[in-house]
C-alpha positions as CSV (number, residue, x, y, z in Angstrom):
1,M,124.8,92.3,91.5
2,R,122.9,89.4,90.3
3,R,119.8,90.6,88.2
4,L,116.4,89.5,89.4
5,A,113.6,88.8,87.1
6,P,111.8,92.0,86.8
7,L,108.2,91.9,89.0
8,V,107.1,95.1,87.9
9,L,106.0,96.5,84.7
10,S,107.0,100.0,85.5
11,T,105.7,101.9,82.5
12,L,102.1,100.4,83.5
13,G,102.7,100.6,87.4
14,L,101.4,96.9,87.2
15,V,102.7,93.7,88.9
16,A,103.4,91.1,86.3
17,P,101.5,87.9,86.7
18,A,103.6,84.8,87.5
19,Q,101.9,82.7,84.6
20,E,99.6,84.0,82.0
21,G,96.0,84.1,83.3
22,A,97.0,83.9,86.9
23,K,96.0,86.6,89.3
24,P,99.3,87.9,91.1
25,E,99.1,87.7,94.8
26,R,99.4,91.3,96.0
27,P,101.5,92.3,98.8
28,N,100.5,93.9,101.9
29,V,102.3,97.3,102.5
30,V,103.8,98.4,105.8
31,L,105.1,101.9,106.0
32,I,106.8,102.9,109.4
33,V,107.8,106.5,110.0
34,A,110.0,107.4,112.9
35,D,109.7,111.2,114.2
36,D,112.9,113.3,114.5
37,L,115.5,110.5,114.5
38,G,118.9,111.0,113.8
39,Y,120.7,109.9,111.0
40,G,123.4,108.4,113.2
41,D,121.3,106.9,115.9
42,L,120.8,103.3,114.4
43,G,123.5,100.9,114.5
44,C,123.0,100.1,110.9
45,Y,124.0,103.7,110.2
46,G,126.8,103.8,112.5
47,G,125.3,104.4,115.7
48,K,127.3,103.0,118.8
49,D,125.9,104.0,122.0
50,I,122.2,102.9,121.4
51,P,121.2,99.2,120.7
52,T,118.7,98.9,117.8
53,P,118.9,95.2,116.9
54,R,115.3,95.0,115.5
55,I,115.5,98.0,113.0
56,D,119.2,96.9,112.2
57,A,118.0,93.4,111.3
58,L,115.3,94.9,109.1
59,A,118.0,96.9,107.2
60,A,120.0,93.9,107.0
61,S,117.1,91.7,105.5
62,G,116.4,94.3,102.7
63,A,117.9,97.4,101.2
64,R,119.5,100.2,103.4
65,C,119.6,103.5,101.4
66,T,122.5,105.6,102.4
67,D,121.3,108.6,100.3
68,G,117.7,108.5,101.3
69,Y,116.1,111.9,101.8
70,V,112.8,113.4,102.8
71,T,111.2,116.5,101.2
72,C,111.5,118.8,104.2
73,P,113.4,119.1,107.4
74,V,110.5,119.1,109.7
75,C,107.3,117.1,110.4
76,A,104.0,118.0,108.6
77,P,105.3,118.9,105.1
78,T,107.2,115.8,104.8
79,R,104.3,113.8,105.8
80,A,102.1,115.8,103.1
81,G,104.8,114.9,100.5
82,L,104.8,111.2,101.5
83,L,101.2,110.7,101.7
84,S,100.5,112.7,98.5
85,G,103.3,111.5,96.4
86,R,104.2,115.0,95.3
87,Y,106.5,117.8,96.5
88,Q,104.2,119.7,99.2
89,Q,105.4,123.0,97.7
90,R,103.0,122.4,94.8
91,F,100.2,122.8,96.9
92,G,101.3,125.0,99.6
93,L,101.8,122.9,102.7
94,E,105.4,124.0,102.9
95,L,105.6,124.8,106.9
96,N,104.6,123.3,110.0
97,P,101.3,124.5,111.4
98,G,101.6,124.4,115.1
99,P,99.2,122.6,117.6
100,P,95.3,122.9,116.9
101,K,94.8,126.0,119.0
102,V,97.4,128.1,116.8
103,A,97.0,126.4,113.4
104,P,95.6,128.4,110.7
105,E,92.0,127.8,110.0
106,G,91.5,125.2,107.3
107,Y,95.0,123.7,107.6
108,G,95.4,120.3,106.1
109,L,96.4,118.1,103.3
110,P,94.2,119.6,100.6
111,R,91.3,117.4,99.7
112,D,92.2,117.3,96.0
113,E,95.7,115.8,96.8
114,K,94.9,112.1,96.8
115,T,96.6,110.3,99.7
116,L,98.3,106.8,99.3
117,A,95.6,105.3,101.7
118,E,93.0,106.6,99.4
119,T,94.6,105.3,96.2
120,L,95.2,101.9,98.0
121,R,91.8,101.8,99.0
122,D,90.3,102.3,95.9
123,G,92.6,99.4,94.4
124,G,91.1,97.0,97.1
125,Y,93.2,97.2,100.0
126,D,92.3,97.5,103.7
127,T,93.8,100.5,105.2
128,G,94.6,101.3,108.7
129,M,96.8,104.1,110.5
130,V,98.4,104.0,113.9
131,G,100.0,107.2,115.4
132,K,100.7,110.9,114.5
133,W,98.8,112.4,111.8
134,H,99.7,116.0,111.8
135,L,97.9,116.6,108.4
136,G,94.8,118.4,109.3
137,Y,92.3,118.9,112.6
138,G,89.2,119.7,111.1
139,E,86.1,118.1,109.6
140,G,87.1,116.2,106.1
141,L,90.8,116.4,106.9
142,R,91.2,113.6,109.6
143,P,92.5,110.5,108.8
144,T,89.3,108.2,108.6
145,E,88.3,111.0,105.9
146,R,91.3,110.5,104.2
147,G,91.4,106.8,103.1
148,F,92.2,105.3,106.5
149,A,89.4,102.6,107.4
150,S,90.8,102.7,110.9
151,F,92.8,105.0,113.1
152,Y,94.4,105.2,116.4
153,G,96.4,107.8,117.3
154,F,96.6,111.8,117.6
155,L,96.0,114.5,115.2
156,S,98.5,117.0,116.6
157,G,102.3,117.3,116.0
158,Q,103.5,115.8,119.4
159,H,102.2,114.0,122.2
160,A,103.3,113.0,125.9
161,Y,104.5,109.3,126.0
162,R,103.4,108.6,129.6
163,V,99.7,107.7,130.2
164,A,99.2,110.8,132.4
165,G,100.2,113.0,129.4
166,D,96.9,112.5,127.5
167,T,94.8,115.6,127.4
168,P,91.5,116.8,126.2
169,A,93.2,119.3,123.9
170,N,95.2,116.7,122.2
171,P,93.5,113.2,122.9
172,I,94.6,109.6,121.7
173,L,91.6,109.0,119.3
174,R,90.1,105.6,117.9
175,G,88.6,106.8,115.0
176,T,87.1,110.0,116.0
177,E,86.3,109.2,119.7
178,P,88.9,109.6,122.5
179,S,90.6,106.4,123.8
180,K,92.7,107.0,126.9
181,P,96.4,104.9,126.4
182,T,97.1,102.4,129.2
183,K,100.9,102.3,128.6
184,Y,103.9,103.9,127.4
185,L,102.8,105.6,124.1
186,T,105.3,103.8,121.8
187,A,104.5,100.4,123.1
188,Q,100.8,101.2,122.8
189,F,101.3,102.1,119.3
190,A,103.1,98.8,118.6
191,D,100.2,96.9,120.4
192,E,97.7,98.5,118.0
193,A,99.9,97.8,114.9
194,A,100.4,94.4,115.9
195,A,96.9,93.7,116.2
196,F,96.0,95.3,112.9
197,V,98.5,92.8,111.2
198,R,97.1,89.7,113.1
199,A,93.3,90.6,111.9
200,Q,91.7,88.2,109.6
201,R,90.9,89.7,106.4
202,Q,90.2,88.6,102.7
203,Q,92.1,91.5,101.2
204,P,95.7,92.9,101.3
205,F,96.3,95.7,103.7
206,F,98.3,98.9,103.9
207,L,99.4,99.9,107.5
208,Y,100.8,103.3,107.9
209,L,102.6,103.5,111.3
210,A,103.5,106.9,112.1
211,F,105.4,106.8,115.7
212,N,105.9,110.1,117.3
213,A,109.0,108.5,118.7
214,V,111.6,110.0,119.2
215,H,110.2,113.5,119.0
216,A,110.3,115.5,122.1
217,P,109.2,115.5,125.0
218,L,112.1,113.4,126.5
219,Q,110.3,110.5,128.3
220,A,111.9,107.1,128.4
221,P,110.6,103.9,130.2
222,P,112.5,103.7,133.4
223,A,113.3,100.1,133.0
224,I,114.7,100.8,129.7
225,R,116.6,103.8,130.5
226,A,118.1,102.0,133.4
227,T,119.8,99.6,130.9
228,L,121.9,102.4,129.3
229,D,124.1,103.3,132.1
230,A,127.0,103.2,129.6
231,I,125.6,106.6,128.4
232,A,127.1,109.1,130.9
233,E,125.0,112.1,129.7
234,P,121.7,111.8,131.4
235,K,119.7,113.6,128.5
236,R,121.3,111.2,126.0
237,R,120.5,108.3,128.1
238,T,116.6,109.3,128.2
239,Y,116.7,109.8,124.5
240,G,118.3,106.6,124.0
241,G,115.8,104.9,126.0
242,M,113.2,106.3,123.6
243,V,115.2,105.0,120.6
244,V,115.3,101.6,122.5
245,A,111.6,101.4,123.0
246,L,111.1,102.5,119.2
247,D,113.2,99.6,118.1
248,S,111.3,97.1,120.5
249,A,108.1,98.5,118.8
250,V,109.4,98.1,115.5
251,G,110.2,94.6,116.4
252,Q,106.8,93.9,117.8
253,V,105.2,94.7,114.4
254,L,107.7,92.5,112.5
255,D,107.1,89.6,114.7
256,A,103.3,89.9,114.1
257,L,104.0,89.8,110.3
258,R,106.2,86.6,110.8
259,E,103.6,85.0,113.2
260,A,101.0,85.5,110.7
261,D,103.2,84.1,108.0
262,L,103.2,87.4,106.3
263,D,106.9,87.9,105.9
264,E,107.2,87.3,102.3
265,R,103.9,88.8,101.5
266,T,104.7,92.3,102.7
267,L,106.6,95.2,101.5
268,V,108.1,97.0,104.8
269,M,109.3,100.5,104.4
270,F,111.0,102.5,107.1
271,V,111.8,106.2,107.1
272,S,112.3,109.1,109.5
273,D,110.4,112.1,108.8
274,N,113.5,114.5,109.1
275,G,116.9,114.8,110.7
276,G,117.3,114.7,114.6
277,P,117.0,118.1,116.6
278,T,120.3,117.6,118.1
279,P,120.1,120.8,120.3
280,T,117.0,120.0,121.8
281,T,117.1,115.9,122.1
282,T,120.7,115.0,121.5
283,A,119.8,113.0,118.4
284,D,122.7,112.2,116.6
285,N,123.1,112.9,112.8
286,G,126.4,111.0,112.6
287,P,128.8,112.6,110.1
288,L,126.2,115.0,108.5
289,R,126.1,118.7,109.2
290,G,122.9,120.5,110.7
291,H,120.0,119.1,112.4
292,K,116.0,119.3,112.0
293,G,114.7,122.6,110.4
294,Q,117.8,123.0,108.3
295,V,118.3,121.8,104.7
296,W,121.9,120.9,105.4
297,E,122.2,117.0,105.2
298,G,121.6,116.5,108.8
299,G,118.2,117.9,108.3
300,I,117.1,116.2,105.3
301,R,119.0,113.0,104.8
302,V,117.4,110.3,107.0
303,A,117.5,106.3,107.9
304,Y,115.7,105.0,105.0
305,M,115.3,101.2,104.1
306,L,113.0,98.7,102.2
307,R,112.2,94.9,102.8
308,W,110.4,92.6,100.3
309,T,111.6,89.1,100.6
310,G,112.3,87.6,97.3
311,H,111.9,90.9,95.4
312,I,114.5,93.1,97.1
313,P,117.8,91.5,97.8
314,S,118.8,91.3,101.3
315,G,121.9,92.9,102.6
316,L,121.9,95.4,100.0
317,T,123.5,98.9,100.6
318,F,121.6,101.3,98.0
319,T,123.8,104.6,97.2
320,R,121.8,106.3,94.8
321,P,120.0,109.6,96.0
322,C,116.2,108.9,96.4
323,N,113.5,110.6,98.5
324,S,110.6,109.9,100.3
325,L,108.1,110.4,97.3
326,D,109.8,107.3,95.8
327,L,108.4,105.4,98.6
328,H,104.8,106.3,97.6
329,K,105.4,105.3,94.0
330,T,107.1,102.1,95.1
331,A,104.0,100.9,97.2
332,L,101.8,101.6,94.4
333,A,103.9,99.5,92.1
334,A,104.4,96.7,94.4
335,A,100.5,96.6,95.0
336,G,99.8,96.9,91.3
337,V,97.6,100.0,91.6
338,E,98.0,102.7,89.2
339,G,98.5,106.2,90.8
340,S,97.9,109.6,89.6
341,P,99.7,110.7,86.6
342,R,101.0,114.0,88.9
343,L,102.8,111.5,91.0
344,E,106.6,112.6,91.1
345,G,108.3,109.9,92.8
346,E,110.0,106.7,91.1
347,D,109.2,103.1,91.5
348,L,112.4,102.0,93.1
349,L,112.0,98.2,92.7
350,P,113.9,98.1,89.2
351,W,116.8,99.9,90.8
352,L,116.8,98.0,93.9
353,S,116.6,94.6,91.9
354,G,119.5,95.6,89.6
355,E,117.4,96.0,86.6
356,R,118.0,99.7,86.2
357,E,121.7,101.2,87.0
358,E,121.0,104.9,86.0
359,P,120.6,107.6,88.6
360,V,117.1,107.5,90.1
361,H,116.5,111.3,89.7
362,D,118.4,113.8,87.8
363,A,118.1,116.1,90.8
364,L,116.2,116.3,94.4
365,F,114.9,119.8,95.6
366,W,114.1,121.6,98.9
367,R,112.5,124.8,99.7
368,F,111.5,125.5,103.5
369,G,110.9,129.3,103.6
370,A,114.0,131.3,103.0
371,Q,116.0,128.0,102.8
372,R,116.6,125.9,99.7
373,A,118.8,123.4,98.3
374,V,119.2,121.0,95.3
375,R,121.4,117.9,94.8
376,A,122.3,117.0,91.2
377,G,124.6,113.9,91.2
378,D,127.1,114.5,94.0
379,L,126.9,118.2,93.9
380,K,124.6,120.0,96.4
381,L,123.7,123.8,96.0
382,V,122.6,125.2,99.4
383,Q,121.1,128.7,100.5
384,A,120.8,128.4,104.3
385,A,118.9,130.8,106.4
386,D,121.6,133.5,106.4
387,G,121.0,133.7,102.5
388,K,124.6,132.8,101.5
389,V,124.7,130.5,98.4
390,Q,127.1,127.6,98.7
391,L,128.2,124.6,96.7
392,F,129.3,121.4,98.1
393,D,130.7,118.0,96.7
394,L,129.2,115.5,98.8
395,A,131.4,112.8,97.5
396,K,134.5,114.4,98.7
397,D,132.8,116.6,101.7
398,L,130.0,114.6,103.2
399,G,129.8,117.0,106.1
400,E,129.5,120.1,103.9
401,Q,132.4,121.9,105.4
402,H,134.2,123.1,102.1
403,D,132.1,125.5,99.9
404,V,133.5,125.0,96.3
405,A,131.1,127.7,94.7
406,A,133.7,130.3,93.9
407,E,135.9,127.8,91.9
408,R,132.8,126.0,90.1
409,K,130.6,128.8,89.1
410,E,129.2,127.0,86.2
411,D,128.1,124.3,88.2
412,V,126.4,127.0,90.6
413,Q,124.7,128.3,87.5
414,R,123.6,124.9,86.2
415,L,122.3,123.9,89.7
416,E,120.4,127.3,90.0
417,A,118.6,126.7,86.7
418,L,117.5,123.3,87.8
419,Y,116.2,124.8,91.1
420,A,114.4,127.8,89.2
421,A,112.8,125.4,86.7
422,W,111.7,123.3,89.6
423,D,110.3,126.0,91.7
424,Q,108.2,127.6,88.8
425,R,105.6,124.8,89.6
426,N,105.5,125.6,93.3
427,V,103.2,128.0,95.2
428,E,103.4,130.2,98.1
429,P,102.9,128.7,101.5
430,R,99.0,128.4,101.9
431,W,99.5,128.4,105.8
432,R,102.2,129.9,108.3
433,R,102.3,129.4,111.8
């Protein structure tokens, strides 16, 4: 790969100026999170039955990560890790809380965990959020109290897509006030995000666009669903309509960036919060084993891509294992804003540019209740819900079908030791549903 001139001083987390004494232009940052999207639902990840041209084009114009992971196989803990930049087990947000009426008192991202929005705000960025929060319901824990200057969305873990689905128990909010949507919710969120992009401002911005699509309930726009008659199974056709609506929404936001002449001045990152829940929605995790709620690859390996024109090569297929904590660190590095020394991710820019070629991480870790996993190189140790410990060589067995623990006992012990050392810094879950 042709090496690009390094644009990031990774030891300091500061953007290098183009010339001595010049103030570097800081990029906008747009972080798009899909909800419950299957690894194999997008064309750029091998999907065949659902057209996703806009997200596929995003991947083609930047880097598509084949081995991109999230830190949990369910929604809220992944978002806690992503926005804090730390493994969520460090501060006890390991499990989903449930809706407000059943969530434990005080549930939310702890105040002493600084969010990406708070760090960028303090670094001079305008900040806005559109979509699903799921990281706290009470005073002091809501988006506008966690670094976002503006918020349009809902606080809970899921929401209906039809206009009639808005309820007083889980309202769409503008800031802290109810604001009834007027159209299919994915399209409404796209409108709000595009308006945020178009707003005139004198400073760079951070937009956190956290769609609830394609999380249940299964509700697709009838006009879109009608275009998918090649999908025979009715449930899959409805789900496909939701994916198409998500793709269109992402495209609308990308169009707003282009129309505002911000394409080359914006780092765009896209990730799903976990794998697809195949049994409930028909989400397709492709060649991967398992689904949402499991530490098999299908629950934690996700669609993961980055685009920053002129800084990240277009058409790059990035195969080194990375996780969602790296997106936090990469955003700060691109912005030239120094984060907390407690951050655990890596700035991916030197790897994406070809400046660095070693593995991004020595190992990646998961703990989700009784389930746990560790990946080091191509080896992955898994303890599923049944308690059995298994070892897989993902280079030869992506579908995790052939347990090699019995013949590779030393590797089992080595990965067990890595996991134990990581787990020593964790705490017990602070909240359980």
